[in-house]
N, C-alpha and C positions, 0 to 999 in steps of 0.2 A: 830735879824730876824726879816723881814716884817711881821707887823702884817695882819690879814686877814680882809676885812670888817665887819665881825661878830663879832671880838673881837679885836678891837683897842687898843693899847696899850699891848697886848699880844706877846709873842714870841713863835716859834715853832721851836723844834729839832725831831728829827729821831735820836735813840739809837739802837745798835745791843743787841742782849739776846744770851743765851747760843747757840744756834744753827745758828747763824747770821742773823736771822728775825729782820727786822730794825721795830721797831714799835715809830711811830709818834704821838707827842702833842703837845697841845695848852699851853701854862706857863703863869703864871700870879699871881698876889696877893701877901700877906704878910701875915704871922700866920703859924702856924701847917699846916702840910701839908694833903692836902686832893685830894683823886684820883677821878676822874669820868669818868665814862664809858658807853660807849652809846647801842643802840640795834640795831635792824634788821628793815631796810636796809640802817640805817643812820651812821653818823658818831660822833666825837666830838662838831659838829655844833648844836647839840640838846642842847646843853647847854649855848646858846649864850643868853636868856633871863635870865637866874638868873646868869651867872657868874659876871657880875658887883657887884653885892651885896655880892655875896661870898668873893670876890677877897678883899673885906673889912676887912675880919674874916680869911681867908685862904690862903695859897699857892695853887694854883690848878695846876693841873696836869690832863688835859682833852686829854686823850688817844684815839686814833684809832685802835679798836682790830686788830690783826693778821687776814689776809683776808679782812678786809675793810677799806676805806678812803686812805690815802696814807702811811698806814703800807704795810709792806711785804704780798705776797699772794703766799706762797709756794704752791707746787702740792700737794695734800692730799695723805699720806700714805693709804697702804691698808686697816688698820684697822683703818684708821681716827684719830690716835692717837696724829698726830701733829696737829690737833686742836681740841683736847679734853679740856675742861674747866681745865685739870691738868696743860697742856701744856700753855694757854692761862694766866693763873694766872701766873704761874712762868716768863712769859713774861713780867708780870706788874709788879711783884715783883723785877725783876733785872733791869727795868726802875726807879721803884722810888729809889732802892739801888742806880742806877747810879747817881741819880740827890741829892743823900745826903740823903733819906728819908726812914730811918731803922723801923718807924712805922709812922701809918698814918691810917687816916680815908677813906672811902670808900663810895660814892654814885653812884649809878648805877642803870640802866634801862633795862628791857629787857633781851636780850641777855647778856649785859655788867654785869647784876645783878645775872645770872649764874654763871659768870667767879668769880665776886665777893665772892659768895658762896662758891667756891670751892678754891678761894685764902684764905677767913676765916679759911676753914675748914683744909687745907693742911698747913698754915701758920701762926697759932692764935697769935705768937710771933710779927707778923707784923701790924696786923691789929687791931687797937684801938676799932672801932666802924661802924657797917655797916647800911645803908641805901639802902632799896631795892625796887624797883619801878615796880609796876603791872605784878608781877609773882608768881606763888606758886613755891615749889621745883618741879624740873624736874621730878624727879621720882613718885612724887605725882600727875603730870599732866598726865604723860603717864598711869600711873596705872588707874587713875580715868576716861580716855577718854570716851565721849561721843558722841551721834550722834551729838548733839547740838555743843559740843565743836570741835570736828572733821570739820562740815561745816563750821565753822565761822573761825578757824585757818587751813585751808586746805593749807595753804604753809608748815606748817610743814609735812606735808606727800607727798605733791610734791617735796619739796626741797632735802628729802631722797632718792629718786630713785636715781639707780645709773648713774655714769656720763657715756655721756655728755648730756642725754636727759635733765635735766632741766638747765643746763649751756645754751645750745642751745636755747631754748625756750626764757630766759631771753637777752643772748646777741643780740636777734633779737630784741628786744625794749626795752633796760633797763627803760627809761623815761617811758612807758607803764606801764611795770612791778612795778617799783617803786609809780606809781599812784595807780593802782589797790589795791595792798597790803596796802598803809597808807590810800588812799582814801574811803576804805568801812570799815573804824571803824567809832565808833558813832559820831565824828564830822566832818567828809570828810577831804577836803584838806584846809578847812579855818582857822584852828590855825598858818598854817605854813608860816613864812615868806618867799617869794619867793628867798632870798638869801641863806636859808637855805636849802631849795629844790632842787634851783642848785648846792649846794655842794652836795647833795645827790645822784643828777643824776652825777654828775661828777666822784665820788667815785665809782658808779655802773659802769660807763662807763671804767674804767681802766682795763686791761689786767688781767686777773686772778680773778677778781673781782666774778664774776658770781660762780665761782668755789668755791673762800673761803667762800663765805657765805652758799652753798650748802656744802660744808665739816664742818663747824660750825654746821649744822643740821643733818649731817650725824653722826658724833661724838656724839651729844645728843641723836641719839636714840639708841647707842650702848655702847661703851667705856664708856661715861658719866653715862650710867645708871649702870654699872658694878662697877665704884668707888662710886656709891652713895649707890649701895647696900651692898659692903664691908664696908662703913659706918657706915650703919643701922646695920648690922650683928655683926660690934665691937662694938656697942654703942658709935661710935663717934658723937660728937655734937659741933655745933658752941658755944664756951664760951664766946664771946665777947657781948655786948649789941647790939640789931639788932631791927631796925624800919623799919616795913613792910608798905608801903602805895600803895594804888591800886586805879584806877578809879571805881567809882560806876557806870559809863554808860559802862564799859568793859565787856569783856568776860570772864576775871579771877572772877571778881567778880559774874558774872550770873552762870559760871558753878563751882566755887571750893569754899572752906572757908579759903581764904588765912593765916589768922592769926593761925588759928588751925594748919594747915598745917607748918609754920614755929613753932608752938611750939612743933611739932613732932622732931624737928631737932636741935633746940636751945634751951640754956636755959635761955635766959633774952630778950622777944620779947614782943613789944607793935607794936600799928599800927592801922588801920582801912581804909575805903574807903574817897576818896576824890572828891568833885563835878567837874568830869572831866571823860574823857575817856582813852584810854590807853596812850596817850603822853603827859604825867603830865607837864613834864618840858616847854612845850608849848603851854599847854592847859590851865595850871594852875598855873604859875611861881610863882605868890605872896604867892599863898596857900602853893604852896611847900617850898618855903623860910620860913615860921614862923615855919612850924614843923622841918625843917632840922635845922634851926638854935635853936630852943629849945631842940633838941636832942643833937647836936652835941656841943652845948655850955654849957650843964650841966648835966654830968654825973649821976647825982642824979636821972634824968628824966627817968631813967630805971627801976626805982621803980611803975612805972605806966604800966598796961597791955594793955590799949587801949586808943583812941583818945578822 
């Protein structure tokens, strides 16, 4: 398959999941398998600054979540279950299995990190280690929502409004929505390669894309919380080593205690803030690489509790 300008030498594939949804991925590198998952309103293109180095250590699978990028964007179910993090995690498990990777590490940002949380919870036999970027657990963030958080993360509450209101407003000007959401963060639009911004805008202009990302958030405010509460009530926890990193200039750092919250749901956690905002892989790629390579290269690093 032809490579993209952001990922020279990498291949692309789209593979079906259990319900016929096609998951698109960019593939390259050699070594143990590493699944990389993006956030909103982006695509796998977020990894373009770290992929060349990671590819010298790992076989990379950089996927577009269902509803995003070049992956399928099915209409949402009435209860949004087909965009639950459980369903989206199963998409990625099937993708990795189809590519011959029964056990793998995960590096995930934002929405992708929420999918990775569920992947590790539902399929611990498949996930060796987790690196989660700039989130606290979804349930903790909703239960601790403050005025400051709601104003900063306004899109959480906009996107969950019943269809088709948010879809119609996004589709009226996808480029403006993308730049407003991303440009209002601490670093503005300065960190983003124009080619990456073009890729994000292209993804958001695809038919069904606005609906797909709204369904992701609608599921997070409903069925995903049911799944998270069921885990808490049953005492289920993430068992694999987990590295949580977040931007010290971001909203998660300002409004929550991410390390403490991950320690509430996982057995083996370490991490801390990095000198950047929300978009860690694009704002601070070298710092991120240093921590990721140390953590994924040395399982004994799980003995440390913070940075």
